[in-house]
Structure formats: C-alpha cells, structure tokens
N, C-alpha and C positions, 0 to 999 in steps of 0.2 A: 458029694464030697464026704469023706469018712468024718466019722465022731474023731473031733482031737482033742484031750484033756487039756487041764491046765501046763502040766509039764514037758507034754510033744509041744505045745506052743509056743512056750517057751524058749526051747530050742531052736525054731524056726531062726534065722538069718532074717527075711522078709517081714518085716515090721507090720504091713499090710497083708491082708487076706480079701479074696475077692472072688463071689461067682455070681453065677449066671442063674438065674430064672426061667427055663422055656417052660413049663409046664403051669407058667402063673399069668395068668389074664390081667392082672395089675402092676405085677411089680416085675421088671425089666433086672435086676442083680440087687447084690449087696456087698457092701465091703466093711472090715471090719478093723480098725489103727490097734495093734494088741497094746501098743506103749501109751496110747491116750488115754484109750478105753473109748473111741469113738465107733461108734454105728452108723453108716451112709444106706440110706435104702431111695433105690433109684425107680421115682413109680413111670410108667408107660408115659401116664398125661400131662409128664411134665418135664423140661428140661435140665432144670437143679435138682440134686437128690437133697432127700431131708436128711438133716445130721442129726443124728444123736448123742449126747453125754453122758459117762460112767454108764457106759452099758457093759456089762458083765459078758463075760466071752461065752460063758453057757446060753446068752438068750440067742448070741450069734446062731450059733448049733443048733437051737430048740427053732428059728426060723429057718435055718435050712433044712429040718425035718418035718414042717410042719404042712400038713395037707391043704391048707388054702393060706396061702402068706398072706394077703390083704385080712384077714380075719383074726389071724394071729399079731399081727401088729396093730388090729384094733386093740385087741383085747389084753395082751402083754407090754406093748412098746408107747403106744399114743400117752400122753398122758401120765407118764409113769416115768420117762427121759425125757 
C-alpha cells in the first residue's frame, strides 16, 4: 500500500481502507475507518478482529510498513489505544 498523507486520505470516497498482510505469520489484515478513527486488526488465531478507537491514520500507515506486524502491534498499539 502506498503511503497516504492526511489530505489524500480525506479525498478518498471510501471511508474504510483495508489491507491484507500476506507476509505476517500472526496478522491476516487490518482496516481503518477514517471518519471514526477506528483500527480493526484481524489476527490469524481469532475469528473476531480487535478494534481500537481514536487511532491516528499515521499508526495505520506505520503498521502497514512495519517489518513485524506483531511486534509493532505490541509496542505501538496495545495499551495505547
């Protein structure tokens, strides 16, 4: 996914952006609701996604770019949002 800045995100008609992580052994994908600032993360070991509130779009971008999705989630998302 190419990096999107806030202005590009605002222009997008769809309010939810979804990505699939083929390279992660722990996370199968994530989606971001740009209006509600909700980040949903789907783990391979769970049927229901975890949902995090008031997440900046920059965190969604960083998750997409992270070499290890699991490490990034543990260090930057859990306990913060």
